[in-house]
C-alpha positions as CSV (number, residue, x, y, z in Angstrom):
1,M,0.1,0.1,0.3
2,A,2.7,2.7,-0.4
3,L,2.3,6.1,-1.8
4,Q,3.2,6.7,-5.6
5,A,4.9,9.7,-6.3
6,G,2.1,12.3,-7.6
7,A,-0.7,11.0,-6.2
8,Q,-3.8,12.5,-6.1
9,T,-5.6,10.3,-3.8
10,A,-4.4,8.1,-0.5
11,K,-6.4,5.9,1.6
12,S,-5.1,4.7,5.5
13,L,-6.1,1.9,7.4
14,F,-4.2,0.2,10.6
15,W,-4.4,-1.2,13.8
16,R,-2.9,1.2,16.7
17,A,-0.9,-1.9,18.2
18,D,1.0,-2.0,14.9
19,S,0.4,0.4,12.8
20,L,0.8,-1.7,9.8
21,Q,-1.6,-0.4,6.9
22,V,-4.4,-3.1,5.9
23,S,-7.1,-3.6,3.1
24,E,-10.1,-4.7,5.9
25,I,-10.3,-4.8,9.6
26,V,-13.1,-6.7,11.3
27,S,-14.2,-6.5,14.7
28,E,-17.1,-8.1,16.3
29,T,-17.6,-6.3,18.9
30,G,-17.8,-3.4,16.3
31,N,-16.6,-0.7,18.4
32,Q,-12.8,-0.1,18.0
33,Y,-12.8,3.7,17.9
34,N,-9.5,4.3,20.0
35,K,-8.1,0.8,18.4
36,V,-7.9,1.6,15.3
37,G,-5.6,4.5,13.8
38,H,-7.1,7.8,13.5
39,H,-10.5,5.9,14.6
40,G,-11.7,4.7,11.8
41,P,-10.4,4.0,7.6
42,A,-9.4,7.2,6.4
43,V,-9.3,8.2,2.3
44,E,-7.6,11.6,0.9
45,N,-8.0,13.7,-2.2
46,S,-5.8,17.2,-3.1
47,H,-7.8,19.0,-1.5
48,M,-9.1,17.2,2.4
49,A,-8.8,13.8,4.2
50,L,-12.3,12.1,5.5
51,R,-12.4,9.3,7.5
52,I,-15.4,7.5,9.0
53,Y,-15.8,6.7,12.6
54,F,-15.6,2.8,13.6
55,N,-18.4,3.3,16.0
56,D,-21.8,3.4,16.2
57,T,-22.1,7.6,15.4
58,G,-21.7,7.0,11.9
59,A,-19.6,10.3,11.8
60,I,-17.7,11.4,8.9
61,D,-14.8,13.6,9.9
62,V,-12.4,16.1,8.5
63,Y,-8.6,16.9,8.0
64,S,-8.6,20.2,6.0
65,K,-5.1,21.2,4.0
66,S,-3.7,23.8,3.2
67,G,-2.2,22.0,0.0
68,R,-2.2,19.5,-2.5
69,G,0.4,17.0,-1.4
70,M,-1.2,13.6,0.1
71,E,0.1,13.7,4.0
72,L,-2.2,11.5,5.1
73,M,-0.2,7.7,4.9
74,K,2.7,10.3,6.1
75,Y,1.4,11.9,9.4
76,L,-1.9,9.8,9.8
77,W,-3.7,13.0,10.6
78,Y,-1.9,13.9,13.5
79,P,1.1,16.3,12.6
80,S,3.0,18.0,15.1
81,K,2.3,21.6,15.4
82,E,5.8,22.2,14.6
83,Q,5.4,20.2,11.0
84,Q,2.4,22.3,10.6
85,D,4.0,25.7,11.0
86,T,7.3,24.6,9.1
87,L,6.4,22.1,6.2
88,S,2.3,23.8,5.7
89,L,0.9,20.4,6.9
90,G,-2.7,20.4,7.7
91,A,-4.8,20.2,10.9
92,D,-7.3,18.0,12.3
93,G,-9.9,21.4,13.5
94,Y,-13.4,19.7,13.0
95,I,-15.3,18.7,15.7
96,A,-18.3,16.4,14.9
97,G,-19.2,15.8,18.1
98,K,-22.1,13.8,18.6
99,T,-23.4,14.5,15.1
100,V,-22.8,12.4,12.5
101,G,-20.4,15.4,11.0
102,M,-19.9,16.1,7.7
103,G,-22.2,13.7,5.6
104,G,-21.9,10.9,8.0
105,I,-25.0,8.2,8.3
106,A,-27.7,7.6,10.6
107,L,-30.9,5.7,10.1
108,W,-34.4,7.8,10.7
109,D,-37.2,5.4,12.2
110,G,-40.5,8.5,11.5
111,E,-39.7,10.3,14.7
112,N,-36.2,9.5,16.1
113,E,-32.5,9.0,14.6
114,V,-31.3,6.1,14.8
115,K,-27.5,5.3,15.2
116,L,-25.9,2.6,13.6
117,E,-25.6,0.1,16.9
118,A,-24.0,-3.0,15.4
119,T,-25.0,-6.3,17.0
120,K,-23.5,-8.4,14.9
121,G,-19.6,-6.9,14.5
122,R,-18.2,-4.2,12.1
123,T,-16.2,-3.8,9.3
124,A,-13.8,-1.3,7.6
125,R,-12.1,-1.6,4.5
126,V,-9.8,0.9,2.2
127,G,-8.6,0.6,-1.3
128,D,-7.8,1.9,-4.6
129,T,-10.1,2.5,-7.7
130,K,-9.6,3.3,-11.2
131,K,-10.1,6.9,-10.9
132,G,-9.1,7.1,-7.1
133,S,-9.4,5.5,-3.5
134,Y,-12.5,4.6,-0.7
135,A,-12.8,4.3,2.8
136,E,-16.2,1.7,3.8
137,V,-17.5,0.9,7.4
138,I,-20.2,-1.7,7.3
139,A,-22.7,-1.8,10.5
140,Y,-23.7,-5.3,10.6
141,G,-27.1,-6.6,12.9
142,V,-28.7,-2.5,13.3
143,A,-31.6,-2.9,14.9
144,Y,-34.1,-0.7,13.1
145,M,-37.8,-0.9,13.2
146,G,-38.8,-4.4,14.7
147,D,-35.7,-5.6,11.9
148,Y,-31.9,-5.8,11.4
149,V,-30.4,-3.9,9.2
150,D,-26.7,-4.3,7.6
151,I,-25.6,-0.4,7.0
152,S,-22.7,0.2,4.3
153,I,-21.2,3.8,4.5
154,R,-19.1,4.6,1.5
155,V,-16.8,7.9,0.8
156,D,-14.7,8.0,-2.4
157,V,-12.2,10.4,-3.8
158,E,-11.4,10.7,-7.2
159,V,-8.4,12.7,-8.8
160,K,-9.3,16.2,-10.5
161,T,-11.5,16.8,-8.1
162,R,-12.3,18.4,-4.4
163,M,-15.9,16.9,-3.7
164,A,-16.3,13.6,-2.5
165,V,-19.1,10.6,-2.9
166,V,-20.9,9.8,0.2
167,T,-22.9,6.3,-0.6
168,A,-24.6,4.3,2.1
169,T,-26.5,1.3,1.5
170,E,-28.5,-1.1,3.4
171,L,-26.9,-4.7,1.6
172,S,-29.3,-6.7,1.3
173,G,-31.7,-4.3,-0.5
174,K,-34.8,-3.5,2.4
175,K,-35.5,0.3,1.6
176,V,-34.7,2.1,5.0
177,Q,-34.6,6.0,5.5
178,F,-31.1,7.6,5.6
179,L,-30.5,10.5,8.1
180,T,-27.7,12.9,7.1
181,G,-26.4,16.4,6.7
182,I,-23.4,18.7,7.7
183,N,-23.0,19.9,11.4
184,F,-22.1,23.8,12.6
185,H,-21.4,25.4,16.3
186,E,-22.2,28.1,17.8
187,G,-21.0,31.6,15.5
188,Q,-20.1,29.7,12.3
189,K,-22.1,30.6,9.1
190,V,-24.7,28.3,7.9
191,T,-26.5,28.7,4.6
192,Y,-28.8,26.1,2.7
193,G,-31.5,25.5,0.0
194,E,-32.9,22.8,-1.9
195,D,-30.3,21.1,-3.0
196,Y,-27.4,21.9,-0.7
197,I,-26.1,22.9,2.9
198,S,-23.2,25.3,3.4
199,V,-21.2,25.9,7.0
200,W,-18.1,28.4,7.4
201,G,-16.7,28.8,10.5
202,P,-14.1,28.3,13.2
203,H,-14.7,24.8,15.2
204,P,-14.1,24.7,19.1
205,V,-10.7,23.3,19.5
206,K,-8.5,22.8,22.4
207,K,-7.1,25.6,24.8
208,T,-3.5,24.9,23.3
209,E,-4.9,25.0,19.7
210,T,-5.9,28.0,17.5
211,P,-8.9,27.8,16.1
212,F,-9.1,28.5,12.1
213,P,-12.0,29.0,9.9
214,I,-13.3,25.7,7.6
215,G,-15.7,25.5,5.5
216,A,-17.9,22.2,5.3
217,G,-20.7,21.7,2.4
218,M,-22.8,19.1,0.6
219,F,-25.0,18.8,-2.4
220,F,-27.8,16.2,-2.8
221,S,-30.9,15.6,-5.1
222,A,-34.2,17.0,-3.5
223,K,-35.7,14.0,-5.1
224,T,-34.0,11.5,-2.6
225,F,-34.1,13.7,0.2
226,P,-37.1,15.6,0.7
227,V,-37.2,16.3,4.5
228,M,-34.4,19.1,5.8
229,E,-34.9,20.8,8.7
230,K,-32.1,22.9,11.1
231,T,-32.0,21.3,14.5
232,E,-29.6,23.1,17.6
233,N,-26.4,21.6,15.8
234,M,-27.2,20.1,12.5
235,V,-28.7,21.1,9.3
236,R,-30.1,17.3,8.5
237,I,-32.0,15.7,5.4
238,I,-33.8,12.5,5.3
239,S,-34.4,10.5,2.4
240,K,-37.6,9.1,1.7
241,P,-37.7,5.2,2.4
242,A,-34.5,3.7,-0.3
243,S,-31.8,0.8,-0.3
244,K,-29.1,3.3,-1.3
245,V,-28.9,6.9,-1.7
246,S,-25.3,9.8,-2.0
247,T,-24.4,12.6,-2.2
248,K,-21.9,15.0,-2.6
249,V,-19.3,16.5,0.2
250,V,-16.6,19.5,0.3
251,S,-14.7,21.1,2.8
252,T,-11.8,23.4,2.6
253,S,-10.4,26.4,5.0
254,V,-8.9,30.0,5.0
255,K,-5.2,27.4,4.9
256,E,-6.1,26.4,1.4
257,A,-4.8,29.0,-1.6
258,E,-8.9,29.2,-3.7
259,L,-12.2,28.9,-1.3
260,N,-10.4,30.5,1.7
261,S,-13.1,32.3,3.0
262,A,-17.0,32.8,3.7
263,K,-17.7,34.7,0.5
264,R,-15.7,32.1,-1.7
265,F,-16.7,29.0,-0.4
266,E,-20.6,30.0,0.0
267,A,-20.1,30.9,-3.9
268,Y,-19.4,27.7,-4.9
269,M,-21.5,26.1,-2.8
270,V,-24.7,28.6,-4.3
271,R,-24.9,27.8,-8.1
């Protein structure tokens, strides 16, 4: 799984105990969040890296980059402050909290959000495609409306595009209602329309760190996701009953050269 020179996408998955890159991790308990490197499978394009948490949350988290070089395989999501300052590396500045973060997946039972609690284990995978790389987490045996379902969350990145595709699938073909969206924090600028969500602003961080504005956005089909609502911490959308849905997500920050302001990011999203 060595990174090729000039690569425009990358992926990473490993147990923290040995740090050896693998293509798959299988857990019977389903909650190895603290034992898997960067808390789950991760994938990267020229503008950002994304990880899927290996736990019940179904959350997708963001690593904000300042350059287009691949950083994930070498720095494993956590470059030091000195490396960030001297090498202009990115930072883990996005806070998903108790939400699905930026485009993560939960289910909806008609009244409440249903987290992806895996009663029959969880699998993480990463790999390459003809056009890029992917990361995936599968939750087996999720209790949902008197039944059990198996839910896959997959993130695909490709060369020559800054967006990533998030695909959620019920693997046996059963129709469920998927919940996704973009989370936000106090003081951030939140805008949304029929087929997009845009959030810009700094996320709360540790006292020893300096917060910086981050942009997080999503494009989706209103026909697939007819319900949109703003809660206290998310703009969330809920799908009609389906066995498979997809959205496109994008992130940026003041650290990069292009979409590095609220005005530029919002102009990109509102189109």
